[in-house]
SETORDO-847957 format. One record per residue (C-alpha): residue number from 1; x negated, y negated, z negated. Coordinates in steps of 0.5 Angstrom, whole numbers, plus 500, padded with zeros to 3 digits. Example, Ala and Ser with C-alpha at 12.3 -4.5 7.8 and 13.67 -1.06 7.14 Angstrom:
! SETORDO-847957
ZASE; n; east; north; up
ZASE; 1; 475; 509; 484;
ZASE; 2; 473; 502; 486;
END
This chain:
! SETORDO-847957
ZASE; n; east; north; up
ZASE; 1; 495; 458; 421;
ZASE; 2; 499; 464; 424;
ZASE; 3; 503; 464; 430;
ZASE; 4; 510; 464; 428;
ZASE; 5; 508; 457; 423;
ZASE; 6; 505; 454; 430;
ZASE; 7; 512; 456; 434;
ZASE; 8; 516; 453; 428;
ZASE; 9; 512; 446; 428;
ZASE; 10; 513; 445; 435;
ZASE; 11; 520; 447; 435;
ZASE; 12; 522; 441; 430;
ZASE; 13; 518; 437; 434;
ZASE; 14; 522; 438; 440;
ZASE; 15; 528; 437; 435;
ZASE; 16; 526; 430; 433;
ZASE; 17; 525; 428; 440;
ZASE; 18; 531; 431; 443;
ZASE; 19; 535; 427; 438;
ZASE; 20; 530; 421; 439;
ZASE; 21; 533; 421; 447;
ZASE; 22; 540; 422; 445;
ZASE; 23; 541; 417; 439;
ZASE; 24; 537; 412; 444;
ZASE; 25; 542; 406; 446;
ZASE; 26; 544; 405; 453;
ZASE; 27; 541; 399; 457;
ZASE; 28; 548; 397; 457;
ZASE; 29; 549; 397; 450;
ZASE; 30; 542; 394; 449;
ZASE; 31; 545; 388; 453;
ZASE; 32; 551; 388; 449;
ZASE; 33; 546; 387; 442;
ZASE; 34; 542; 382; 445;
ZASE; 35; 548; 378; 448;
ZASE; 36; 551; 378; 441;
ZASE; 37; 544; 377; 437;
ZASE; 38; 544; 371; 442;
ZASE; 39; 551; 369; 440;
ZASE; 40; 549; 369; 433;
ZASE; 41; 542; 365; 433;
ZASE; 42; 546; 360; 437;
ZASE; 43; 552; 360; 432;
ZASE; 44; 547; 360; 426;
ZASE; 45; 544; 354; 430;
ZASE; 46; 550; 350; 431;
ZASE; 47; 551; 352; 423;
ZASE; 48; 545; 350; 421;
ZASE; 49; 545; 344; 425;
ZASE; 50; 552; 342; 422;
ZASE; 51; 549; 343; 415;
ZASE; 52; 543; 339; 415;
ZASE; 53; 548; 334; 419;
ZASE; 54; 553; 334; 413;
ZASE; 55; 548; 334; 408;
ZASE; 56; 545; 327; 411;
ZASE; 57; 552; 324; 411;
ZASE; 58; 553; 326; 405;
ZASE; 59; 547; 323; 402;
ZASE; 60; 547; 317; 407;
ZASE; 61; 554; 316; 404;
ZASE; 62; 552; 317; 397;
ZASE; 63; 547; 312; 398;
ZASE; 64; 550; 306; 401;
ZASE; 65; 556; 307; 396;
ZASE; 66; 551; 306; 391;
ZASE; 67; 549; 299; 389;
ZASE; 68; 546; 300; 383;
ZASE; 69; 540; 304; 387;
ZASE; 70; 536; 298; 388;
ZASE; 71; 530; 302; 389;
ZASE; 72; 532; 304; 395;
ZASE; 73; 529; 299; 401;
ZASE; 74; 533; 297; 408;
ZASE; 75; 528; 302; 411;
ZASE; 76; 529; 308; 407;
ZASE; 77; 536; 306; 410;
ZASE; 78; 535; 305; 416;
ZASE; 79; 531; 312; 415;
ZASE; 80; 536; 316; 413;
ZASE; 81; 541; 313; 419;
ZASE; 82; 537; 315; 424;
ZASE; 83; 536; 322; 421;
ZASE; 84; 543; 322; 421;
ZASE; 85; 545; 320; 429;
ZASE; 86; 539; 325; 431;
ZASE; 87; 542; 330; 427;
ZASE; 88; 549; 328; 430;
ZASE; 89; 547; 328; 437;
ZASE; 90; 543; 334; 437;
ZASE; 91; 550; 338; 435;
ZASE; 92; 554; 334; 440;
ZASE; 93; 548; 335; 445;
ZASE; 94; 548; 343; 444;
ZASE; 95; 556; 343; 445;
ZASE; 96; 555; 340; 451;
ZASE; 97; 550; 345; 453;
ZASE; 98; 554; 351; 451;
ZASE; 99; 560; 349; 455;
ZASE; 100; 558; 346; 461;
ZASE; 101; 551; 348; 462;
ZASE; 102; 546; 344; 467;
ZASE; 103; 552; 339; 468;
ZASE; 104; 552; 338; 461;
ZASE; 105; 551; 330; 463;
ZASE; 106; 556; 330; 467;
ZASE; 107; 561; 332; 461;
ZASE; 108; 563; 325; 458;
ZASE; 109; 562; 318; 462;
ZASE; 110; 568; 312; 463;
ZASE; 111; 572; 312; 468;
ZASE; 112; 570; 307; 474;
ZASE; 113; 574; 306; 480;
ZASE; 114; 571; 304; 488;
ZASE; 115; 575; 302; 492;
ZASE; 116; 574; 303; 500;
ZASE; 117; 578; 299; 505;
ZASE; 118; 579; 299; 512;
ZASE; 119; 584; 296; 517;
ZASE; 120; 589; 302; 516;
ZASE; 121; 589; 303; 508;
ZASE; 122; 586; 302; 501;
ZASE; 123; 582; 308; 499;
ZASE; 124; 581; 308; 491;
ZASE; 125; 576; 313; 488;
ZASE; 126; 575; 315; 481;
ZASE; 127; 569; 317; 478;
ZASE; 128; 572; 322; 473;
ZASE; 129; 573; 329; 478;
ZASE; 130; 570; 324; 484;
ZASE; 131; 577; 324; 487;
ZASE; 132; 581; 320; 491;
ZASE; 133; 585; 316; 486;
ZASE; 134; 590; 313; 490;
ZASE; 135; 592; 311; 497;
ZASE; 136; 595; 304; 499;
ZASE; 137; 598; 304; 507;
ZASE; 138; 596; 296; 509;
ZASE; 139; 601; 296; 514;
ZASE; 140; 608; 299; 510;
ZASE; 141; 611; 297; 504;
ZASE; 142; 616; 301; 501;
ZASE; 143; 624; 300; 502;
ZASE; 144; 624; 295; 496;
ZASE; 145; 618; 291; 499;
ZASE; 146; 613; 293; 494;
ZASE; 147; 606; 296; 496;
ZASE; 148; 606; 303; 499;
ZASE; 149; 602; 308; 495;
ZASE; 150; 603; 315; 497;
ZASE; 151; 601; 318; 491;
ZASE; 152; 596; 317; 484;
ZASE; 153; 591; 323; 482;
ZASE; 154; 591; 320; 475;
ZASE; 155; 590; 324; 468;
ZASE; 156; 596; 329; 470;
ZASE; 157; 594; 331; 476;
ZASE; 158; 589; 335; 479;
ZASE; 159; 583; 335; 485;
ZASE; 160; 577; 339; 484;
ZASE; 161; 574; 346; 484;
ZASE; 162; 574; 351; 478;
ZASE; 163; 568; 356; 479;
ZASE; 164; 564; 360; 475;
ZASE; 165; 556; 356; 474;
ZASE; 166; 551; 360; 470;
ZASE; 167; 556; 364; 467;
ZASE; 168; 560; 358; 464;
ZASE; 169; 567; 356; 467;
ZASE; 170; 567; 349; 471;
ZASE; 171; 572; 345; 473;
ZASE; 172; 570; 338; 476;
ZASE; 173; 576; 335; 475;
ZASE; 174; 575; 334; 468;
ZASE; 175; 567; 332; 470;
ZASE; 176; 564; 324; 471;
ZASE; 177; 561; 324; 478;
ZASE; 178; 556; 318; 480;
ZASE; 179; 558; 314; 486;
ZASE; 180; 553; 314; 491;
ZASE; 181; 554; 306; 493;
ZASE; 182; 553; 301; 487;
ZASE; 183; 559; 296; 490;
ZASE; 184; 566; 297; 487;
ZASE; 185; 570; 294; 493;
ZASE; 186; 567; 296; 500;
ZASE; 187; 571; 294; 507;
ZASE; 188; 569; 298; 513;
ZASE; 189; 569; 293; 519;
ZASE; 190; 565; 295; 525;
ZASE; 191; 561; 302; 523;
ZASE; 192; 564; 308; 519;
ZASE; 193; 562; 309; 512;
ZASE; 194; 560; 314; 509;
ZASE; 195; 561; 314; 501;
ZASE; 196; 559; 320; 496;
ZASE; 197; 561; 322; 489;
ZASE; 198; 555; 327; 486;
ZASE; 199; 556; 331; 480;
ZASE; 200; 549; 331; 478;
ZASE; 201; 545; 337; 474;
ZASE; 202; 539; 335; 475;
ZASE; 203; 535; 331; 481;
ZASE; 204; 535; 336; 486;
ZASE; 205; 541; 340; 484;
ZASE; 206; 548; 337; 485;
ZASE; 207; 555; 338; 488;
ZASE; 208; 558; 331; 492;
ZASE; 209; 564; 330; 495;
ZASE; 210; 562; 326; 501;
ZASE; 211; 568; 321; 505;
ZASE; 212; 567; 318; 511;
ZASE; 213; 571; 312; 512;
ZASE; 214; 572; 310; 519;
ZASE; 215; 574; 302; 521;
ZASE; 216; 581; 303; 524;
ZASE; 217; 584; 311; 523;
ZASE; 218; 588; 314; 518;
ZASE; 219; 583; 321; 518;
ZASE; 220; 578; 321; 514;
ZASE; 221; 572; 326; 513;
ZASE; 222; 571; 330; 507;
ZASE; 223; 565; 335; 506;
ZASE; 224; 563; 338; 500;
ZASE; 225; 555; 339; 499;
ZASE; 226; 552; 344; 495;
ZASE; 227; 545; 343; 493;
ZASE; 228; 540; 347; 490;
ZASE; 229; 545; 351; 486;
ZASE; 230; 544; 358; 490;
ZASE; 231; 542; 361; 483;
ZASE; 232; 547; 358; 478;
ZASE; 233; 552; 360; 483;
ZASE; 234; 550; 366; 485;
ZASE; 235; 554; 371; 480;
ZASE; 236; 560; 368; 482;
ZASE; 237; 560; 365; 490;
ZASE; 238; 568; 364; 490;
ZASE; 239; 570; 357; 489;
ZASE; 240; 578; 355; 487;
ZASE; 241; 580; 348; 490;
ZASE; 242; 586; 346; 487;
ZASE; 243; 590; 340; 488;
ZASE; 244; 597; 337; 485;
ZASE; 245; 600; 331; 485;
ZASE; 246; 606; 327; 483;
ZASE; 247; 610; 324; 489;
ZASE; 248; 614; 317; 489;
ZASE; 249; 620; 315; 492;
ZASE; 250; 618; 311; 497;
ZASE; 251; 625; 310; 501;
ZASE; 252; 633; 308; 499;
ZASE; 253; 637; 314; 497;
ZASE; 254; 633; 318; 493;
ZASE; 255; 637; 325; 495;
ZASE; 256; 636; 324; 502;
ZASE; 257; 629; 323; 501;
ZASE; 258; 628; 329; 496;
ZASE; 259; 631; 333; 501;
ZASE; 260; 626; 330; 506;
ZASE; 261; 620; 332; 502;
ZASE; 262; 616; 338; 501;
ZASE; 263; 610; 342; 503;
ZASE; 264; 608; 344; 510;
ZASE; 265; 602; 350; 512;
ZASE; 266; 600; 351; 517;
ZASE; 267; 597; 359; 518;
ZASE; 268; 591; 362; 522;
ZASE; 269; 596; 364; 527;
ZASE; 270; 600; 358; 528;
ZASE; 271; 606; 359; 524;
ZASE; 272; 609; 354; 519;
ZASE; 273; 611; 356; 513;
ZASE; 274; 615; 350; 509;
ZASE; 275; 617; 350; 501;
ZASE; 276; 625; 349; 501;
ZASE; 277; 626; 342; 501;
ZASE; 278; 633; 342; 497;
ZASE; 279; 630; 348; 492;
ZASE; 280; 629; 345; 485;
ZASE; 281; 623; 350; 485;
ZASE; 282; 619; 353; 490;
ZASE; 283; 613; 357; 491;
ZASE; 284; 608; 360; 497;
ZASE; 285; 602; 364; 497;
ZASE; 286; 599; 368; 502;
ZASE; 287; 593; 373; 502;
ZASE; 288; 591; 370; 510;
ZASE; 289; 589; 363; 511;
ZASE; 290; 591; 356; 513;
ZASE; 291; 589; 351; 518;
ZASE; 292; 592; 345; 514;
ZASE; 293; 597; 344; 508;
ZASE; 294; 601; 338; 509;
ZASE; 295; 604; 334; 502;
ZASE; 296; 609; 331; 507;
ZASE; 297; 614; 326; 505;
ZASE; 298; 621; 322; 509;
ZASE; 299; 616; 318; 513;
ZASE; 300; 608; 319; 511;
ZASE; 301; 604; 325; 510;
ZASE; 302; 597; 327; 506;
ZASE; 303; 594; 333; 510;
ZASE; 304; 588; 337; 508;
ZASE; 305; 585; 340; 514;
ZASE; 306; 580; 345; 514;
ZASE; 307; 575; 345; 520;
ZASE; 308; 574; 352; 518;
ZASE; 309; 579; 355; 514;
ZASE; 310; 583; 355; 508;
ZASE; 311; 583; 362; 505;
ZASE; 312; 588; 365; 500;
ZASE; 313; 593; 359; 500;
ZASE; 314; 598; 358; 496;
ZASE; 315; 603; 352; 494;
ZASE; 316; 608; 350; 489;
ZASE; 317; 614; 344; 489;
ZASE; 318; 618; 342; 482;
ZASE; 319; 623; 337; 483;
ZASE; 320; 624; 332; 478;
ZASE; 321; 631; 332; 477;
ZASE; 322; 631; 325; 472;
ZASE; 323; 634; 319; 476;
ZASE; 324; 630; 314; 472;
ZASE; 325; 623; 317; 475;
ZASE; 326; 620; 313; 480;
ZASE; 327; 617; 320; 482;
ZASE; 328; 621; 325; 487;
ZASE; 329; 617; 332; 486;
ZASE; 330; 611; 335; 484;
ZASE; 331; 607; 338; 489;
ZASE; 332; 601; 343; 487;
ZASE; 333; 597; 347; 492;
ZASE; 334; 590; 351; 492;
ZASE; 335; 585; 355; 496;
ZASE; 336; 579; 359; 496;
ZASE; 337; 572; 359; 499;
ZASE; 338; 565; 362; 499;
ZASE; 339; 558; 360; 498;
ZASE; 340; 552; 363; 501;
ZASE; 341; 545; 364; 498;
ZASE; 342; 542; 358; 501;
ZASE; 343; 539; 352; 498;
ZASE; 344; 544; 347; 501;
ZASE; 345; 550; 348; 504;
ZASE; 346; 556; 345; 506;
ZASE; 347; 564; 346; 507;
ZASE; 348; 568; 341; 512;
ZASE; 349; 575; 338; 511;
ZASE; 350; 579; 332; 514;
ZASE; 351; 584; 328; 510;
ZASE; 352; 590; 324; 514;
ZASE; 353; 593; 319; 510;
ZASE; 354; 599; 316; 514;
ZASE; 355; 606; 316; 517;
ZASE; 356; 610; 321; 521;
ZASE; 357; 609; 319; 528;
ZASE; 358; 610; 324; 532;
ZASE; 359; 606; 320; 537;
ZASE; 360; 600; 319; 533;
ZASE; 361; 600; 326; 530;
ZASE; 362; 600; 330; 536;
ZASE; 363; 594; 326; 539;
ZASE; 364; 590; 329; 533;
ZASE; 365; 591; 336; 537;
ZASE; 366; 591; 339; 530;
ZASE; 367; 599; 341; 530;
ZASE; 368; 600; 336; 525;
ZASE; 369; 606; 333; 529;
ZASE; 370; 610; 340; 527;
ZASE; 371; 611; 336; 520;
ZASE; 372; 617; 333; 523;
ZASE; 373; 622; 337; 524;
ZASE; 374; 626; 337; 530;
ZASE; 375; 630; 343; 530;
ZASE; 376; 630; 349; 532;
ZASE; 377; 627; 351; 539;
ZASE; 378; 632; 349; 544;
ZASE; 379; 633; 342; 540;
ZASE; 380; 626; 341; 539;
ZASE; 381; 624; 342; 547;
ZASE; 382; 630; 337; 548;
ZASE; 383; 627; 332; 542;
ZASE; 384; 619; 333; 545;
ZASE; 385; 620; 333; 552;
ZASE; 386; 627; 328; 554;
ZASE; 387; 629; 324; 548;
ZASE; 388; 622; 322; 544;
ZASE; 389; 619; 320; 551;
ZASE; 390; 624; 315; 553;
ZASE; 391; 625; 312; 546;
ZASE; 392; 618; 311; 546;
ZASE; 393; 617; 308; 553;
ZASE; 394; 624; 303; 552;
ZASE; 395; 620; 301; 545;
ZASE; 396; 613; 298; 549;
ZASE; 397; 618; 293; 552;
ZASE; 398; 624; 291; 547;
ZASE; 399; 623; 289; 540;
ZASE; 400; 630; 291; 538;
ZASE; 401; 631; 298; 536;
ZASE; 402; 639; 297; 536;
ZASE; 403; 638; 295; 543;
ZASE; 404; 634; 301; 545;
ZASE; 405; 639; 305; 541;
ZASE; 406; 643; 303; 546;
ZASE; 407; 640; 304; 552;
ZASE; 408; 638; 310; 550;
ZASE; 409; 645; 312; 549;
ZASE; 410; 647; 310; 557;
ZASE; 411; 641; 314; 559;
ZASE; 412; 643; 321; 555;
ZASE; 413; 650; 320; 558;
ZASE; 414; 648; 318; 566;
ZASE; 415; 644; 325; 565;
ZASE; 416; 650; 329; 562;
ZASE; 417; 655; 326; 567;
ZASE; 418; 655; 330; 572;
ZASE; 419; 658; 336; 566;
ZASE; 420; 663; 331; 563;
ZASE; 421; 666; 330; 570;
ZASE; 422; 666; 337; 571;
ZASE; 423; 670; 338; 564;
ZASE; 424; 675; 333; 566;
ZASE; 425; 676; 336; 573;
ZASE; 426; 677; 342; 569;
ZASE; 427; 682; 339; 564;
ZASE; 428; 686; 336; 570;
ZASE; 429; 686; 342; 574;
ZASE; 430; 689; 347; 568;
ZASE; 431; 694; 340; 566;
ZASE; 432; 697; 339; 573;
ZASE; 433; 698; 348; 573;
ZASE; 434; 701; 348; 567;
ZASE; 435; 708; 348; 569;
ZASE; 436; 706; 354; 574;
ZASE; 437; 703; 357; 567;
ZASE; 438; 709; 356; 563;
ZASE; 439; 714; 358; 569;
ZASE; 440; 709; 365; 568;
ZASE; 441; 709; 366; 561;
ZASE; 442; 717; 366; 561;
ZASE; 443; 718; 370; 567;
ZASE; 444; 714; 376; 562;
ZASE; 445; 718; 377; 556;
ZASE; 446; 714; 380; 550;
ZASE; 447; 711; 387; 550;
ZASE; 448; 708; 386; 558;
ZASE; 449; 702; 381; 556;
ZASE; 450; 698; 385; 560;
ZASE; 451; 702; 384; 566;
ZASE; 452; 703; 376; 564;
ZASE; 453; 695; 375; 563;
ZASE; 454; 694; 378; 570;
ZASE; 455; 699; 374; 574;
ZASE; 456; 696; 368; 570;
ZASE; 457; 689; 370; 572;
ZASE; 458; 691; 371; 579;
ZASE; 459; 694; 365; 580;
ZASE; 460; 688; 362; 577;
ZASE; 461; 685; 365; 582;
ZASE; 462; 689; 363; 588;
ZASE; 463; 689; 355; 587;
ZASE; 464; 682; 356; 585;
ZASE; 465; 681; 354; 577;
ZASE; 466; 676; 357; 573;
ZASE; 467; 679; 357; 566;
ZASE; 468; 673; 357; 563;
ZASE; 469; 670; 351; 567;
ZASE; 470; 671; 346; 562;
ZASE; 471; 667; 350; 556;
ZASE; 472; 661; 351; 560;
ZASE; 473; 659; 343; 561;
ZASE; 474; 661; 342; 554;
ZASE; 475; 655; 348; 552;
ZASE; 476; 650; 345; 556;
ZASE; 477; 651; 338; 552;
ZASE; 478; 651; 341; 545;
ZASE; 479; 643; 341; 545;
ZASE; 480; 643; 334; 546;
ZASE; 481; 648; 332; 541;
ZASE; 482; 644; 336; 536;
ZASE; 483; 637; 333; 539;
ZASE; 484; 640; 327; 536;
ZASE; 485; 642; 330; 529;
ZASE; 486; 635; 331; 528;
ZASE; 487; 632; 325; 531;
ZASE; 488; 634; 319; 528;
ZASE; 489; 633; 322; 521;
ZASE; 490; 626; 323; 523;
ZASE; 491; 624; 316; 526;
ZASE; 492; 619; 312; 523;
ZASE; 493; 620; 307; 528;
ZASE; 494; 627; 306; 525;
ZASE; 495; 624; 305; 518;
ZASE; 496; 626; 298; 516;
ZASE; 497; 628; 295; 522;
ZASE; 498; 635; 291; 522;
ZASE; 499; 641; 291; 527;
ZASE; 500; 646; 287; 525;
ZASE; 501; 649; 288; 518;
ZASE; 502; 644; 295; 517;
ZASE; 503; 638; 292; 513;
ZASE; 504; 634; 298; 515;
ZASE; 505; 636; 304; 521;
ZASE; 506; 633; 310; 518;
ZASE; 507; 637; 310; 511;
ZASE; 508; 645; 309; 511;
ZASE; 509; 648; 301; 512;
ZASE; 510; 652; 299; 506;
ZASE; 511; 658; 293; 507;
ZASE; 512; 660; 295; 499;
ZASE; 513; 656; 298; 493;
ZASE; 514; 662; 302; 489;
ZASE; 515; 660; 301; 481;
ZASE; 516; 662; 310; 481;
ZASE; 517; 659; 315; 485;
ZASE; 518; 665; 319; 489;
ZASE; 519; 663; 327; 489;
ZASE; 520; 661; 328; 496;
ZASE; 521; 662; 321; 499;
ZASE; 522; 658; 317; 494;
ZASE; 523; 657; 310; 491;
ZASE; 524; 658; 306; 497;
ZASE; 525; 661; 304; 504;
ZASE; 526; 658; 306; 510;
ZASE; 527; 661; 301; 516;
ZASE; 528; 657; 305; 522;
ZASE; 529; 660; 312; 519;
ZASE; 530; 667; 308; 519;
ZASE; 531; 667; 306; 525;
ZASE; 532; 664; 312; 529;
ZASE; 533; 670; 316; 525;
ZASE; 534; 675; 310; 528;
ZASE; 535; 672; 312; 535;
ZASE; 536; 673; 319; 534;
ZASE; 537; 680; 319; 533;
ZASE; 538; 681; 314; 539;
ZASE; 539; 677; 319; 544;
ZASE; 540; 680; 325; 541;
ZASE; 541; 686; 322; 542;
ZASE; 542; 686; 320; 549;
ZASE; 543; 682; 327; 550;
ZASE; 544; 688; 331; 548;
ZASE; 545; 693; 327; 551;
ZASE; 546; 690; 328; 559;
ZASE; 547; 689; 336; 556;
ZASE; 548; 695; 341; 557;
ZASE; 549; 698; 343; 550;
ZASE; 550; 698; 349; 548;
ZASE; 551; 704; 351; 543;
ZASE; 552; 701; 358; 541;
ZASE; 553; 695; 354; 537;
ZASE; 554; 699; 349; 533;
ZASE; 555; 693; 347; 528;
ZASE; 556; 688; 345; 533;
ZASE; 557; 690; 338; 533;
ZASE; 558; 690; 338; 526;
ZASE; 559; 683; 340; 526;
ZASE; 560; 681; 335; 532;
ZASE; 561; 683; 330; 527;
ZASE; 562; 680; 333; 520;
ZASE; 563; 674; 333; 524;
ZASE; 564; 672; 325; 523;
ZASE; 565; 675; 326; 516;
ZASE; 566; 669; 331; 515;
ZASE; 567; 663; 326; 519;
ZASE; 568; 665; 320; 514;
ZASE; 569; 663; 325; 507;
ZASE; 570; 658; 328; 511;
ZASE; 571; 655; 321; 515;
ZASE; 572; 655; 316; 509;
ZASE; 573; 649; 318; 506;
ZASE; 574; 646; 319; 513;
ZASE; 575; 641; 314; 517;
ZASE; 576; 645; 308; 520;
ZASE; 577; 642; 309; 527;
ZASE; 578; 644; 316; 528;
ZASE; 579; 651; 313; 526;
ZASE; 580; 651; 308; 531;
ZASE; 581; 649; 312; 536;
ZASE; 582; 655; 317; 536;
ZASE; 583; 659; 311; 535;
ZASE; 584; 656; 308; 542;
ZASE; 585; 657; 316; 545;
ZASE; 586; 664; 315; 542;
ZASE; 587; 666; 309; 546;
ZASE; 588; 662; 311; 553;
ZASE; 589; 666; 317; 553;
ZASE; 590; 673; 313; 552;
ZASE; 591; 671; 309; 557;
ZASE; 592; 669; 314; 562;
ZASE; 593; 676; 318; 561;
ZASE; 594; 679; 311; 562;
ZASE; 595; 676; 309; 568;
ZASE; 596; 677; 317; 570;
ZASE; 597; 684; 317; 569;
ZASE; 598; 686; 310; 572;
ZASE; 599; 681; 310; 578;
ZASE; 600; 678; 317; 579;
ZASE; 601; 682; 323; 579;
ZASE; 602; 688; 323; 583;
ZASE; 603; 693; 329; 579;
ZASE; 604; 697; 329; 585;
ZASE; 605; 692; 330; 591;
ZASE; 606; 689; 335; 586;
ZASE; 607; 695; 339; 586;
ZASE; 608; 696; 338; 593;
ZASE; 609; 689; 341; 594;
ZASE; 610; 690; 347; 589;
ZASE; 611; 697; 348; 594;
ZASE; 612; 693; 349; 599;
ZASE; 613; 688; 354; 596;
ZASE; 614; 694; 359; 595;
ZASE; 615; 694; 359; 602;
ZASE; 616; 687; 361; 603;
ZASE; 617; 686; 369; 603;
ZASE; 618; 680; 370; 598;
ZASE; 619; 677; 376; 596;
ZASE; 620; 678; 379; 589;
ZASE; 621; 672; 378; 585;
ZASE; 622; 670; 384; 580;
ZASE; 623; 672; 382; 574;
ZASE; 624; 679; 381; 577;
ZASE; 625; 679; 388; 580;
ZASE; 626; 677; 391; 573;
ZASE; 627; 682; 387; 570;
ZASE; 628; 687; 389; 574;
ZASE; 629; 684; 396; 574;
ZASE; 630; 685; 395; 566;
ZASE; 631; 692; 393; 567;
ZASE; 632; 694; 399; 571;
ZASE; 633; 692; 404; 566;
ZASE; 634; 696; 400; 561;
ZASE; 635; 702; 401; 564;
ZASE; 636; 701; 409; 565;
ZASE; 637; 700; 409; 558;
ZASE; 638; 706; 405; 557;
ZASE; 639; 710; 410; 561;
ZASE; 640; 707; 417; 558;
ZASE; 641; 709; 414; 551;
ZASE; 642; 716; 413; 554;
ZASE; 643; 717; 420; 556;
ZASE; 644; 714; 422; 550;
END
C-alpha cells in the first residue's frame, strides 16, 4: 500500500471521528431524552395496568352476569374479584405516587377533628391540612348571643404550605395529617399542652405542625417542623405559606362593622401597613419582611406572629356585598421562608386569637395594640396617655359604664376648664368692647379699611384684649374632642354593656326601627343622637348670645345651626357611648356658661378694668409696629395715586 492510500484512509477515519463528535447529543439532550423515555415508560406502564384492569373488569362483569356458566365456581369468582381489586389498587397507587411522591399515603383520608379547650377559647383542629379549623372565644358572645367564632377554615379556605418535594408540587392544605394525640377533645387545665399534626412520608420523614396551648391565654405557639426531608426539598428550599379565611359578622350594624374590619401588617421597620377598610377590594405586597399579619375585626383579631420574620408578605381583602350573607369579607395572605440543608429544622410562630383590648395587646410587647386605631399622632397620644389610663382606672372600681363615661367627661371638663374660662373671658371682653368697635367702624368711611383696622387694633392694645384669645384655647381642646371620637367606637369594654335604653354602648341605640332605609341616616332612630343634637342647639344658642354679633358674617349663624343636623345624620349609626359622651359634654358646657354668666363674670367690672388699662402706657409690640408701618405705606401709595 503506497503512501497516498495510507493518507486517504487516515483522512477518512478523521472524518468519521469528527462526525461522531459533532452529531453526538449533549448532556442536556441526553437528560431530556432520558426524561421523555422515563415518562413514556411510566405512561406505558399505566396504560398496560389500566388495560389489564379493564380486561379483568370486563371478564368479571361478563362472568357474574352470565348465570348459565355453572362450570365457574365461587372460588373462581373470588379469584377474579381479587385480581380486579389488586389491579385497580395498583392503578390508583401509581397515580398517587406520580402526583404526591413520598407523601402518597397522606393524599387521601377521612376528615377528623381534635378539640382543644383552655380557659379562654375552644380551638378545633382538623387533620385535613393539619390546620386550625375554627376558634371560639368562651368569654364573649355575638351581638345576638350566639357562640362567638372568629373564623372557620372550611374547604373554601386555605391554611398551609406550597412547596416542591422531589420535584413534585405539594400543597399541604389538601393533605391528611395524623394527630399525635388520640383524644378528640382535650381540656388544658394546669400545664401547657403540645399537639402535633404530622404529614407523614415515612417513619423518619415528616412535616409537623406543632401547637402549644397555654391553660389561660389567648396566645398559642405554632411551630412547623421538618424532619428527614432535606434531600427531598433541596431542589427548591423556598416555601410559600398561605392563609385565607371568610370573616363572619359578629356585631350589630353590618356596614359599621365591615368598615372596621381589615388586615394589618407590622413591617420590619415597625411601620404599620393596612388595607382599605371601606374598599370593596384591596391588596398589598412587599419585597421586604413583616413581623406579624393581623386579621382584624371590629373588636377581635386573629394574628400570625413570626419569631423571626415573614419574608415577601402579601395580603388582600374582598368585601362581600350580599347583605344576606353571614360573612363580611374574604381575607387572604401569604409569605415565604427558606430551609437549610439540615436533617431537622423548625420555623417558629405564634398565634393570637382574642379581643382587641389595648392593655392586653400591649402586655405582649409585640406592638399588637397598633391594630386598634386611636387616631393620628397627637390624637393617639391623648388616647394612650390620658383617656385610656383614666378609663381603665375607673373601670377597676365601677361596673356601670354609663357612670364611668359620666365621670370621665367630668374629669376631662375639669382638665380643660382653664381653657374654657379663658375662651369665655375673651368673648366677654369682646362683647363689652363692641360699642367702641362699632363707633370706630362708623368713623372710617369705605376706602379706609387699613386705617380702621389700625384704630381697632390700637383700641385692643390699650384695653388689653387679644382678639385671638378665644381661638387658641379652643385649639387646645380640639385634640381631646377628636380623641374621644376615636376612643369610644374602638373600646371593647363598652361592647354589650347596657345603659338606660341602650342595649350595647359600642353600637347605636335604637328607640324605633324603621321599616325602610333613609339614605345617609339609616333604618332606625337613635335617641342619644337626637339628645346630643338638641344639646348642641341649646349650647350654640347660649354661646352665641354671649358673643358679639358680626354683621359681616350673616351665614355663620346658619352654619352653627346646621351642624347639629349634620351630626344627627352622621352619628345615627355610631357608638351610643360616643353620642352619650358628647351629650354630657354639651350639658356640662351649658351649665358652665350659665354659671359664669350669672355668678362669675361681672361685665361692668370687666369694662371698668379695660378702661383703666387705657390709661396705662404700653410699649408697642413688634406686630403692632409692623401693622402701623404697613398702614403708612398704604397711605403713601394712595396719595401717589391721587396725584397721578
